[in-house]
N, C-alpha and C positions, 0 to 999 in steps of 0.2 A: 124405825122402818117396820111396817107390817109385813108378816110372813105367812105363807100358806104352803108349808113344805109337803112334798108328795108322800104318799103312804109308805113307799119303799125305803125312805130314809128318815122319816119324821121321828120315830122312836128308837133309832140307833144312837150309839154314843156320838158318832160324827154328826148326825142330824141334830141332836140336842145341843151340841156345842156350836154348830154353825148357826142355828136358830138364835141362840143367845147373843152371838157376835153380831149377826145381821140386825137384830133389834136395837143395838146400840148406835148404829149409823144414822146420822140425822141429815145426810145429804149436803153438808155445809160446803164441801169442796176445798177445805183448807189443804187437804192432801195433794191436790193437783199442783200446788205451788212448789212442792218439794219432791215430786216424783220424777226421777231421771228420764224415764221413757216418755212421759208426757211432755217434759221440757224439750226433748229431741223431736218428737213426732207430732205433738199437738193434737192427738186423737183422744177423745174422751174415753174410748175403750182401752187405751193404753195408759190409763190413770187408775189409781186405786178405786176411786168411786165407780168408774166404768166397769172395772173387773168385778167389783162387788155386785153390780147389777147382773153381769153375766153369770156369776156363781148363783145368785138368788134365782135367776131364771132357770138354771139347770136343776137346782134342788127342788124347785116347785113343779118340775115335770115338763118344762118348756123345751124347745128344740136345742140340741147340743150339736154343734157343727165343728168342722175343721177350723173355722174362723174363731170360734170360742177358744179352741185349743191354742191357736196362734197368739191371741192376746194374753192368755195366761202364761204361755211359754215366754213371752217377751218380758214378763215381770222378773226383775232381778232378785226379788225377795230381800231387798236391802232394808226394809222396814223403816225407812225414813218417814213414811206416812204415819207410823205408830208414834214416833216422837212428836209429830206435828198435830196429831188428832186430839181435839179437846174433849172428845167423848170416850176415849180409851178403847177404841175398836182394835181388837187383836187381829189385824189384817193378815199377819204371817200365818197364823193357824187356820184362818178361813181359806186362804189361797191354797194351802196344802190339801185341805179337804176338797176344794173345788177341782184342783188338778187331778186328784185321785179319781173322782167321779167321772171327769171328762176322759181320762185315760181309759177307763173301762167302757166308755160309750163310743169313742171315736178311734178306730184303728189307725195307727200311724203308717205312713209309707215305709217300705222295707228299709231304705237307706237310713231314714231317721231312726228307726228302731234299732238297726245295727250299730249306728254311731253311739246311741245312748247306752246300749248293752256293753259295747267296747269300753266306754268310759267307766261304767260301774264296775266291770270285772277287771279291767286293766289297772286303774288307779288304786284299787284297794287290795290287790293281790301281791304276792311275793315276786311276781314277774316284773313289777314296775321298776325296781332298782336296776336290775341288769339291762332292761330295755333302755332306761335312761342313760346308762353308761355307754351303750352303743351309740345312742344319739349324740352324746357329748363328744365321742371320738370323731364322729363324722359331722360335727356341728357346722363347720365352715362350708361344707358341701350341701347343706340342706337349704331348700327354698325358704324365703323369709317367713312365710306363714308357719312353718314347722320350727324354724330356728327360734322364733319368739317364744315357743313353748318349752325349749330346752335350755335351761340356764347353764352357764359355764360351770365346769366342775369346781367344787369348793372343798377345802380341807375341813374335816370335822373338828380339828383342834383336840386338845387333851381333855379327857374326862377326869374330874378330880378323884383322887384315890383315898382321901381321908374319910373316916367314919365319924358320924355324929349321932348324938342321942336323939336329936330332933330329926324326924323323917317326914317327907312328903312324897306322894306319888307324882310322877310326871307322865303325861300322855305323850308318847313319842310321835304319834300321828302316822298316816299312811304314806303320804308323798314327801313330807318335810325332811325326814332323815336322808332321803336320796337327793332331793333337790337342793336343800340348804342345811346340811348336817351340823354346821357350826351353831345354828340357833339353839338346838338342844344342849350342846356342849357349853355354850356361853351361859345359858340359863343355869346349868348345873354348877359352873364355876362361880357365878354370882351368889347363888344360894350357899355354896360351900364357904365362901368368904363370910357369909352371915351365920355360919354354924348350923346349916341345915343340909341334910343329905337327901338328894333327889333319887328316887328309886323308880325304875321302869319295870313293870310287870311283863316278863318275857317267858312265861311258862315255867319250865324247870329251873330257870335261873334268872334272878333279878339283877339288872344292872345296878352296881353299887352294893350288892348283897349276894355274893356268889354262893353262899351256903344254903340259900332258901330253895325249897322245892315244893311241888304239889300245887302250884298256882297255874291257872289258865293264862294264856298270853293275851294281853290287851292289843288292840289294833285300831282300825279305822273307827272313828266316832259314830259313823252311820249317816253323816250329813249328805254325802254324795248320793247314796241310794235314796235317802228320804226325799231330797229335792228333785230326783229324777223319777219319783212316783213308785219306787220299789219300797213301800213302807214296811212290808214284812221283812225284807232283807235288812233294812235299817234296824229293825227291832232285834233281829238275830245278832247284829253287831253290838247293839246296846247291851243285850243280855250277856254276851261274851265278855265285854269290858267290865260289867258289874261283877261277874264271877271272878275275873282276874284281880280286881281290886279288893274284893270283899275280905279275903283273909287279912290283908293289911289294915283295912278299915276297922276290923273287929279285934285285931291283935292286942295283946297286953304289953304294957311297959314300953321299952324303947323300940320294939318292932312295929308299934302302931303308927300308921300314917295319919297325921293330923289334918291333912288337906290333900286335894287332888289339884295339882298345878297344871295349867294349860297355857302354852305360849302361842297358840294359833287361835285368834279370837273367834273364827268360824267354828272350830271344834268346841270351844268353850260354850258358845251359844247353844250348840246341839246337846252337849252333856248336861248343861243346866236345865234342859227340858226333858231329861229322862223321866223324872217323876211324873210329868204330865203324860208323856207318851206311853208309859207302862202302868198307868193308874188303874187300869181294869184287869191287870194280871195278878191274881192272888199271890203267886210265888215270887213276884218281882216288885210289886208296887211299893212296899215299904223300903226294900233295899234301894230301888231306883230313886226314891225321894231322898234317902240318906246320902247317896252319891251326889245327887244334884246339889244338896245343901253344902257338901264339902268342897264342891268344885270352885276354884278361884282362877281368874285370869292373873297372869304375873303382875299386871297393873294393880291388882287388889292386895298384893302382898309386899312387893319390893319397896314401894314408896313408904311403907310403914317403918322402914329401917333407914330413914333419911340421915339421922345423926351418925349412925354406924357407918354408912356408906361414905359420907363426907370425910370421916376419919380415915377411911381406907383408900381414898383417892391418891394416886401417885403424887399429885401436887394439889394443894388446896385450890378450890375454884377461883379464888381471888388472884392467885399467882399464875393462872394459865390464860393464854389467849382464848377467848370464847370460841368454841366451834359453832359455826352457823349451820343450823339444821332446819329442815321443814318437816313437820310431823303430819302424816296422813292418818287420820283416825278412821280405821276401817269401819264399814257399816255394822259389822257384827259386834264391834266393840262399843260404838256410840249409840246404835239403835237396837241391836239385838240384846246386848248386856246392859245398856243404859249407863255406860261408864264414860262420863263427859269431863274433859279437861284435866284428868288426873295425870296422864303421862306428860302432857305439855307442861304443866306446872312443875312436875318432878324433874324434867329435863333442865328447866331453867335453874332449879335449885342445885342441880349437879354441875352447873357451869356452862350449859349450852346457851347460845344466842338463838332464839326461836324466830325463824322467818315468818312473816305474815302470810296467811293462806286465804284466798277468797273461796267462797262456796265450800267451806269445810264439811258441810253436811251431805254433799252429793257423792254418789257412788263412783268408784273408779272404773267400773265395768267388768271386774274380774268375776265376782259372784259365783265361786266354785267352778262349775263346768260351763257357765254362761258364755265365757269368752271363746269357747270352742263351738258351742251350738248357735250362738248369736254374734258372730264376729263383727259384723258391720256396726251394730249398736255398741258393742263392747269397745271397739277401737275408737269410736267417736267419743265415748265417755272417758276412755283412757287419755286421749289427747287433751280433752278439756280439763281433766284433773291435773295432768302434768303442767299445763300452762299456768294453772293456779298455784301449784306447788313450787314452780320454778320462777315465778314472777319476782320474788324478792331475793333471787340469786343465792340459794343455799349451797353449801359444799356437798351436803348429803341429804337424802330423803329417808326418813325413818317411818316405819309402819309397825303394825301389830299382827299381821296375818300373812302367811306364806303365799296364798293366792294373789293378794294385792301386790306383794313385793315382786313376784315373778312377772305379773301383768304389767306393772308400772316400769320395771326394768327393761322390758322389751321396747319401750318407746323413748328411752333417754340414755345418754352416756353417763349421767350422774349416777353415782352408786346409790342403790336403794337397799336398805338393810332393815333388820328388826331392831327396835330400840334397845333390846336387851344385849345385843351384840355391841352396840355403841357404849353402853354402860360397862360391859365387861372390859372393853379396851381402856376406858378411863381408869378403871381400877388397876389394870395391868400396867 
């Protein structure tokens, strides 16, 4: 694709990156076959190819309107198109640049702006947990649209007390500890069974390491702000996390963390991109790249211990009635991190009977805050995904991301859980 970017952006880092991405696109249209919004709406401007044209037009100095903003807002950033694209177009990075430019050029209506600000500030702050508790107490009285966003209260379960020479950092996340606290505890219990201690950087005190001090507190990965176009706010959160983890990353001996474990695939996708996002900052570029290199989804670590886990199971897989489960591969796992089939294969080895799932590549509609800001499309995608997940009558639906779990659970009575919780139960 030929480009002629406008003077105001051509020689900037964003302009140079966008130009390189745009030039890779060959208009083939393969992306339209796997784009969720194009599948629902049939509008070329709601496909990756159409949005690429809109972004190109904006960056070349063409008109930027509320319609441009609408079509970019409707994108789930599922990155299915990247998996499909034969030319390697990095659409996710391009749409982030395009949205930032459009946000600067097109003022949002007051209500839209207020909703987006409330999501950015509310979900990533310490006020979220107490607000959620209030919502859970009144859950039965809430209208359905709100009740769908408030999961039933869950016990966190026990955090392992044993110490181990091998240590890894765990990103607790911003909403997950309040919404589904057992996910982190189950992850810690599985790793404990494997002889690995998970540590959460909590400022003056690390979970699992009460004597440590002098560390900043890790928090939100920055994805919420980044995808709502507060790029500087996202970078502030990224720097804070790097500062929180760095003492452990560089520590000597048994205090050193050999990896950063993330059990929410959306967060993992974001943290793995820290090196790119902070590449132009002299103080953080090298540290960010090192953090990105150390970051692992749980699916990249746990399956490596297949033989140890089989020995730990309460009953050998062959002696147990196979649990019938369906696995929802979140977009951030299969498209963002390009981790394909790993969890599914591992679950079978651990004794699960895997239900067949049609259209496994399509997004469930959660996409961070998308299900709040674009509810009509989000619920249509949710119902389509649930029909595909439940077609083979699984007892449980498993996934790899807190947002997907909450969104899917709002549309079914079948339990929707993180796959690490299922594994934790098999061991127990």
